[in-house]
N, CA, C, O and CB atoms as a CASP TS submission, in Angstrom:
PFRMAT TS
TARGET T0000
AUTHOR 0000-0000-0000
METHOD Language model
MODEL 1
PARENT N/A
ATOM      1  N   MET     1       6.596 -26.372  -0.216  1.00  0.00           N
ATOM      2  CA  MET     1       5.611 -25.570   0.463  1.00  0.00           C
ATOM      3  C   MET     1       5.327 -24.292  -0.334  1.00  0.00           C
ATOM      4  O   MET     1       4.172 -23.886  -0.461  1.00  0.00           O
ATOM      5  CB  MET     1       6.083 -25.237   1.880  1.00  0.00           C
ATOM      6  N   VAL     2       6.371 -23.659  -0.868  1.00  0.00           N
ATOM      7  CA  VAL     2       6.169 -22.439  -1.653  1.00  0.00           C
ATOM      8  C   VAL     2       5.374 -22.749  -2.914  1.00  0.00           C
ATOM      9  O   VAL     2       4.543 -21.945  -3.335  1.00  0.00           O
ATOM     10  CB  VAL     2       7.523 -21.794  -2.019  1.00  0.00           C
ATOM     11  N   GLU     3       5.620 -23.904  -3.517  1.00  0.00           N
ATOM     12  CA  GLU     3       4.850 -24.281  -4.708  1.00  0.00           C
ATOM     13  C   GLU     3       3.367 -24.412  -4.376  1.00  0.00           C
ATOM     14  O   GLU     3       2.513 -24.019  -5.172  1.00  0.00           O
ATOM     15  CB  GLU     3       5.378 -25.603  -5.296  1.00  0.00           C
ATOM     16  N   ARG     4       3.062 -24.958  -3.214  1.00  0.00           N
ATOM     17  CA  ARG     4       1.670 -25.099  -2.800  1.00  0.00           C
ATOM     18  C   ARG     4       1.025 -23.729  -2.616  1.00  0.00           C
ATOM     19  O   ARG     4      -0.103 -23.504  -3.057  1.00  0.00           O
ATOM     20  CB  ARG     4       1.575 -25.912  -1.499  1.00  0.00           C
ATOM     21  N   VAL     5       1.740 -22.818  -1.967  1.00  0.00           N
ATOM     22  CA  VAL     5       1.215 -21.466  -1.771  1.00  0.00           C
ATOM     23  C   VAL     5       0.996 -20.788  -3.121  1.00  0.00           C
ATOM     24  O   VAL     5       0.003 -20.085  -3.310  1.00  0.00           O
ATOM     25  CB  VAL     5       2.176 -20.627  -0.895  1.00  0.00           C
ATOM     26  N   THR     6       1.922 -20.997  -4.062  1.00  0.00           N
ATOM     27  CA  THR     6       1.792 -20.398  -5.397  1.00  0.00           C
ATOM     28  C   THR     6       0.549 -20.926  -6.108  1.00  0.00           C
ATOM     29  O   THR     6      -0.179 -20.159  -6.738  1.00  0.00           O
ATOM     30  CB  THR     6       3.048 -20.685  -6.244  1.00  0.00           C
ATOM     31  N   ARG     7       0.306 -22.222  -6.011  1.00  0.00           N
ATOM     32  CA  ARG     7      -0.896 -22.798  -6.627  1.00  0.00           C
ATOM     33  C   ARG     7      -2.158 -22.226  -5.978  1.00  0.00           C
ATOM     34  O   ARG     7      -3.125 -21.900  -6.666  1.00  0.00           O
ATOM     35  CB  ARG     7      -0.885 -24.342  -6.501  1.00  0.00           C
ATOM     36  N   GLU     8      -2.138 -22.109  -4.648  1.00  0.00           N
ATOM     37  CA  GLU     8      -3.293 -21.543  -3.948  1.00  0.00           C
ATOM     38  C   GLU     8      -3.504 -20.083  -4.346  1.00  0.00           C
ATOM     39  O   GLU     8      -4.639 -19.627  -4.482  1.00  0.00           O
ATOM     40  CB  GLU     8      -3.109 -21.656  -2.422  1.00  0.00           C
ATOM     41  N   MET     9      -2.405 -19.359  -4.532  1.00  0.00           N
ATOM     42  CA  MET     9      -2.497 -17.962  -4.930  1.00  0.00           C
ATOM     43  C   MET     9      -3.122 -17.855  -6.321  1.00  0.00           C
ATOM     44  O   MET     9      -3.974 -16.996  -6.549  1.00  0.00           O
ATOM     45  CB  MET     9      -1.104 -17.298  -4.908  1.00  0.00           C
ATOM     46  N   ASP    10      -2.712 -18.711  -7.245  1.00  0.00           N
ATOM     47  CA  ASP    10      -3.279 -18.711  -8.595  1.00  0.00           C
ATOM     48  C   ASP    10      -4.774 -19.022  -8.583  1.00  0.00           C
ATOM     49  O   ASP    10      -5.520 -18.527  -9.428  1.00  0.00           O
ATOM     50  CB  ASP    10      -2.548 -19.722  -9.471  1.00  0.00           C
ATOM     51  N   ALA    11      -5.212 -19.841  -7.626  1.00  0.00           N
ATOM     52  CA  ALA    11      -6.612 -20.248  -7.561  1.00  0.00           C
ATOM     53  C   ALA    11      -7.445 -19.350  -6.633  1.00  0.00           C
ATOM     54  O   ALA    11      -8.636 -19.596  -6.443  1.00  0.00           O
ATOM     55  CB  ALA    11      -6.703 -21.691  -7.096  1.00  0.00           C
ATOM     56  N   ALA    12      -6.834 -18.331  -6.066  1.00  0.00           N
ATOM     57  CA  ALA    12      -7.539 -17.470  -5.107  1.00  0.00           C
ATOM     58  C   ALA    12      -8.755 -16.808  -5.742  1.00  0.00           C
ATOM     59  O   ALA    12      -8.767 -16.479  -6.928  1.00  0.00           O
ATOM     60  CB  ALA    12      -6.594 -16.399  -4.556  1.00  0.00           C
ATOM     61  N   ALA    13      -9.767 -16.626  -4.915  1.00  0.00           N
ATOM     62  CA  ALA    13     -11.029 -16.065  -5.389  1.00  0.00           C
ATOM     63  C   ALA    13     -10.932 -14.584  -5.735  1.00  0.00           C
ATOM     64  O   ALA    13     -11.662 -14.099  -6.599  1.00  0.00           O
ATOM     65  CB  ALA    13     -12.095 -16.265  -4.350  1.00  0.00           C
ATOM     66  N   ASP    14     -10.039 -13.866  -5.068  1.00  0.00           N
ATOM     67  CA  ASP    14      -9.923 -12.431  -5.336  1.00  0.00           C
ATOM     68  C   ASP    14      -8.504 -11.955  -5.043  1.00  0.00           C
ATOM     69  O   ASP    14      -7.671 -12.710  -4.543  1.00  0.00           O
ATOM     70  CB  ASP    14     -10.942 -11.633  -4.492  1.00  0.00           C
ATOM     71  N   ILE    15      -8.247 -10.703  -5.360  1.00  0.00           N
ATOM     72  CA  ILE    15      -6.900 -10.148  -5.225  1.00  0.00           C
ATOM     73  C   ILE    15      -6.461 -10.074  -3.760  1.00  0.00           C
ATOM     74  O   ILE    15      -5.275 -10.223  -3.467  1.00  0.00           O
ATOM     75  CB  ILE    15      -6.841  -8.757  -5.857  1.00  0.00           C
ATOM     76  N   ASP    16      -7.391  -9.849  -2.847  1.00  0.00           N
ATOM     77  CA  ASP    16      -7.025  -9.771  -1.430  1.00  0.00           C
ATOM     78  C   ASP    16      -6.533 -11.121  -0.912  1.00  0.00           C
ATOM     79  O   ASP    16      -5.554 -11.191  -0.170  1.00  0.00           O
ATOM     80  CB  ASP    16      -8.222  -9.293  -0.596  1.00  0.00           C
ATOM     81  N   ALA    17      -7.216 -12.181  -1.306  1.00  0.00           N
ATOM     82  CA  ALA    17      -6.792 -13.521  -0.902  1.00  0.00           C
ATOM     83  C   ALA    17      -5.440 -13.860  -1.526  1.00  0.00           C
ATOM     84  O   ALA    17      -4.575 -14.425  -0.857  1.00  0.00           O
ATOM     85  CB  ALA    17      -7.849 -14.572  -1.307  1.00  0.00           C
ATOM     86  N   ALA    18      -5.254 -13.523  -2.789  1.00  0.00           N
ATOM     87  CA  ALA    18      -3.980 -13.781  -3.460  1.00  0.00           C
ATOM     88  C   ALA    18      -2.854 -12.998  -2.797  1.00  0.00           C
ATOM     89  O   ALA    18      -1.748 -13.513  -2.636  1.00  0.00           O
ATOM     90  CB  ALA    18      -4.072 -13.420  -4.951  1.00  0.00           C
ATOM     91  N   ASP    19      -3.131 -11.755  -2.413  1.00  0.00           N
ATOM     92  CA  ASP    19      -2.120 -10.933  -1.754  1.00  0.00           C
ATOM     93  C   ASP    19      -1.733 -11.517  -0.402  1.00  0.00           C
ATOM     94  O   ASP    19      -0.554 -11.524  -0.049  1.00  0.00           O
ATOM     95  CB  ASP    19      -2.627  -9.503  -1.580  1.00  0.00           C
ATOM     96  N   ALA    20      -2.702 -12.004   0.353  1.00  0.00           N
ATOM     97  CA  ALA    20      -2.413 -12.626   1.651  1.00  0.00           C
ATOM     98  C   ALA    20      -1.550 -13.864   1.465  1.00  0.00           C
ATOM     99  O   ALA    20      -0.630 -14.106   2.248  1.00  0.00           O
ATOM    100  CB  ALA    20      -3.720 -12.994   2.384  1.00  0.00           C
ATOM    101  N   LEU    21      -1.839 -14.642   0.441  1.00  0.00           N
ATOM    102  CA  LEU    21      -1.032 -15.827   0.156  1.00  0.00           C
ATOM    103  C   LEU    21       0.371 -15.438  -0.285  1.00  0.00           C
ATOM    104  O   LEU    21       1.337 -16.117   0.063  1.00  0.00           O
ATOM    105  CB  LEU    21      -1.702 -16.686  -0.920  1.00  0.00           C
ATOM    106  N   TRP    22       0.498 -14.353  -1.046  1.00  0.00           N
ATOM    107  CA  TRP    22       1.801 -13.868  -1.482  1.00  0.00           C
ATOM    108  C   TRP    22       2.651 -13.516  -0.258  1.00  0.00           C
ATOM    109  O   TRP    22       3.827 -13.873  -0.188  1.00  0.00           O
ATOM    110  CB  TRP    22       1.647 -12.639  -2.419  1.00  0.00           C
ATOM    111  N   ARG    23       2.047 -12.815   0.702  1.00  0.00           N
ATOM    112  CA  ARG    23       2.779 -12.451   1.922  1.00  0.00           C
ATOM    113  C   ARG    23       3.190 -13.697   2.694  1.00  0.00           C
ATOM    114  O   ARG    23       4.293 -13.751   3.238  1.00  0.00           O
ATOM    115  CB  ARG    23       1.923 -11.534   2.816  1.00  0.00           C
ATOM    116  N   LYS    24       2.320 -14.693   2.750  1.00  0.00           N
ATOM    117  CA  LYS    24       2.643 -15.949   3.436  1.00  0.00           C
ATOM    118  C   LYS    24       3.841 -16.623   2.763  1.00  0.00           C
ATOM    119  O   LYS    24       4.754 -17.094   3.441  1.00  0.00           O
ATOM    120  CB  LYS    24       1.416 -16.905   3.439  1.00  0.00           C
ATOM    121  N   GLY    25       3.834 -16.666   1.436  1.00  0.00           N
ATOM    122  CA  GLY    25       4.961 -17.263   0.707  1.00  0.00           C
ATOM    123  C   GLY    25       6.253 -16.504   0.953  1.00  0.00           C
ATOM    124  O   GLY    25       7.311 -17.113   1.109  1.00  0.00           O
ATOM    125  N   ALA    26       6.177 -15.186   0.988  1.00  0.00           N
ATOM    126  CA  ALA    26       7.364 -14.378   1.244  1.00  0.00           C
ATOM    127  C   ALA    26       7.908 -14.648   2.644  1.00  0.00           C
ATOM    128  O   ALA    26       9.122 -14.700   2.838  1.00  0.00           O
ATOM    129  CB  ALA    26       7.046 -12.887   1.074  1.00  0.00           C
ATOM    130  N   GLU    27       7.022 -14.818   3.615  1.00  0.00           N
ATOM    131  CA  GLU    27       7.456 -15.135   4.979  1.00  0.00           C
ATOM    132  C   GLU    27       8.161 -16.483   5.029  1.00  0.00           C
ATOM    133  O   GLU    27       9.167 -16.634   5.722  1.00  0.00           O
ATOM    134  CB  GLU    27       6.260 -15.134   5.938  1.00  0.00           C
ATOM    135  N   ILE    28       7.639 -17.461   4.300  1.00  0.00           N
ATOM    136  CA  ILE    28       8.265 -18.792   4.249  1.00  0.00           C
ATOM    137  C   ILE    28       9.678 -18.682   3.680  1.00  0.00           C
ATOM    138  O   ILE    28      10.616 -19.276   4.213  1.00  0.00           O
ATOM    139  CB  ILE    28       7.412 -19.773   3.391  1.00  0.00           C
ATOM    140  N   ILE    29       9.825 -17.925   2.603  1.00  0.00           N
ATOM    141  CA  ILE    29      11.136 -17.767   1.968  1.00  0.00           C
ATOM    142  C   ILE    29      12.103 -17.045   2.903  1.00  0.00           C
ATOM    143  O   ILE    29      13.251 -17.465   3.046  1.00  0.00           O
ATOM    144  CB  ILE    29      11.005 -16.996   0.641  1.00  0.00           C
ATOM    145  N   ARG    30      11.650 -15.962   3.540  1.00  0.00           N
ATOM    146  CA  ARG    30      12.519 -15.233   4.474  1.00  0.00           C
ATOM    147  C   ARG    30      12.958 -16.121   5.630  1.00  0.00           C
ATOM    148  O   ARG    30      14.121 -16.073   6.031  1.00  0.00           O
ATOM    149  CB  ARG    30      11.800 -13.994   5.015  1.00  0.00           C
ATOM    150  N   ALA    31      12.057 -16.926   6.169  1.00  0.00           N
ATOM    151  CA  ALA    31      12.394 -17.824   7.271  1.00  0.00           C
ATOM    152  C   ALA    31      13.426 -18.861   6.824  1.00  0.00           C
ATOM    153  O   ALA    31      14.367 -19.159   7.560  1.00  0.00           O
ATOM    154  CB  ALA    31      11.127 -18.523   7.804  1.00  0.00           C
ATOM    155  N   TYR    32      13.253 -19.403   5.636  1.00  0.00           N
ATOM    156  CA  TYR    32      14.202 -20.375   5.098  1.00  0.00           C
ATOM    157  C   TYR    32      15.590 -19.755   4.950  1.00  0.00           C
ATOM    158  O   TYR    32      16.592 -20.335   5.370  1.00  0.00           O
ATOM    159  CB  TYR    32      13.713 -20.909   3.742  1.00  0.00           C
ATOM    160  N   LEU    33      15.631 -18.572   4.351  1.00  0.00           N
ATOM    161  CA  LEU    33      16.918 -17.909   4.144  1.00  0.00           C
ATOM    162  C   LEU    33      17.586 -17.567   5.468  1.00  0.00           C
ATOM    163  O   LEU    33      18.798 -17.729   5.604  1.00  0.00           O
ATOM    164  CB  LEU    33      16.734 -16.644   3.313  1.00  0.00           C
ATOM    165  N   ALA    34      16.823 -17.102   6.435  1.00  0.00           N
ATOM    166  CA  ALA    34      17.385 -16.759   7.737  1.00  0.00           C
ATOM    167  C   ALA    34      17.946 -17.996   8.432  1.00  0.00           C
ATOM    168  O   ALA    34      18.965 -17.916   9.118  1.00  0.00           O
ATOM    169  CB  ALA    34      16.325 -16.092   8.618  1.00  0.00           C
ATOM    170  N   GLU    35      17.290 -19.125   8.257  1.00  0.00           N
ATOM    171  CA  GLU    35      17.742 -20.362   8.894  1.00  0.00           C
ATOM    172  C   GLU    35      19.002 -20.909   8.227  1.00  0.00           C
ATOM    173  O   GLU    35      19.930 -21.345   8.908  1.00  0.00           O
ATOM    174  CB  GLU    35      16.632 -21.413   8.852  1.00  0.00           C
ATOM    175  N   HIS    36      19.031 -20.887   6.905  1.00  0.00           N
ATOM    176  CA  HIS    36      20.122 -21.526   6.169  1.00  0.00           C
ATOM    177  C   HIS    36      21.267 -20.580   5.814  1.00  0.00           C
ATOM    178  O   HIS    36      22.378 -21.032   5.539  1.00  0.00           O
ATOM    179  CB  HIS    36      19.585 -22.135   4.916  1.00  0.00           C
ATOM    180  N   PHE    37      21.009 -19.287   5.817  1.00  0.00           N
ATOM    181  CA  PHE    37      22.021 -18.305   5.449  1.00  0.00           C
ATOM    182  C   PHE    37      21.969 -17.130   6.429  1.00  0.00           C
ATOM    183  O   PHE    37      21.583 -16.022   6.054  1.00  0.00           O
ATOM    184  CB  PHE    37      21.811 -17.815   3.987  1.00  0.00           C
ATOM    185  N   PRO    38      22.358 -17.374   7.683  1.00  0.00           N
ATOM    186  CA  PRO    38      22.233 -16.332   8.702  1.00  0.00           C
ATOM    187  C   PRO    38      23.137 -15.126   8.466  1.00  0.00           C
ATOM    188  O   PRO    38      22.839 -14.032   8.945  1.00  0.00           O
ATOM    189  CB  PRO    38      22.533 -16.912  10.044  1.00  0.00           C
ATOM    190  N   GLU    39      24.219 -15.306   7.747  1.00  0.00           N
ATOM    191  CA  GLU    39      25.151 -14.217   7.468  1.00  0.00           C
ATOM    192  C   GLU    39      25.016 -13.812   5.998  1.00  0.00           C
ATOM    193  O   GLU    39      24.885 -14.679   5.134  1.00  0.00           O
ATOM    194  CB  GLU    39      26.620 -14.638   7.798  1.00  0.00           C
ATOM    195  N   PRO    40      25.046 -12.524   5.704  1.00  0.00           N
ATOM    196  CA  PRO    40      24.995 -12.098   4.295  1.00  0.00           C
ATOM    197  C   PRO    40      26.177 -12.671   3.500  1.00  0.00           C
ATOM    198  O   PRO    40      27.282 -12.819   4.022  1.00  0.00           O
ATOM    199  CB  PRO    40      24.996 -10.553   4.200  1.00  0.00           C
ATOM    200  N   THR    41      25.920 -12.984   2.250  1.00  0.00           N
ATOM    201  CA  THR    41      26.996 -13.503   1.395  1.00  0.00           C
ATOM    202  C   THR    41      27.782 -12.345   0.792  1.00  0.00           C
ATOM    203  O   THR    41      27.346 -11.195   0.847  1.00  0.00           O
ATOM    204  CB  THR    41      26.423 -14.412   0.272  1.00  0.00           C
ATOM    205  N   CYS    42      28.925 -12.648   0.224  1.00  0.00           N
ATOM    206  CA  CYS    42      29.792 -11.625  -0.365  1.00  0.00           C
ATOM    207  C   CYS    42      29.381 -11.274  -1.792  1.00  0.00           C
ATOM    208  O   CYS    42      29.856 -10.274  -2.329  1.00  0.00           O
ATOM    209  CB  CYS    42      31.237 -12.096  -0.351  1.00  0.00           C
ATOM    210  N   HIS    43      28.524 -12.056  -2.412  1.00  0.00           N
ATOM    211  CA  HIS    43      28.154 -11.778  -3.800  1.00  0.00           C
ATOM    212  C   HIS    43      26.741 -11.316  -3.948  1.00  0.00           C
ATOM    213  O   HIS    43      26.294 -11.045  -5.063  1.00  0.00           O
ATOM    214  CB  HIS    43      28.359 -12.980  -4.637  1.00  0.00           C
TER
END
């Protein structure tokens, strides 16, 4: 899913669209990390 967002970001018509896609990708990553790693790691 993140790869798809990255491709869409690269093809975005302008910087505002690319920025919105960047935020969407960051949200996907944060949600994944929160689901799979709910506790901070020691390293």
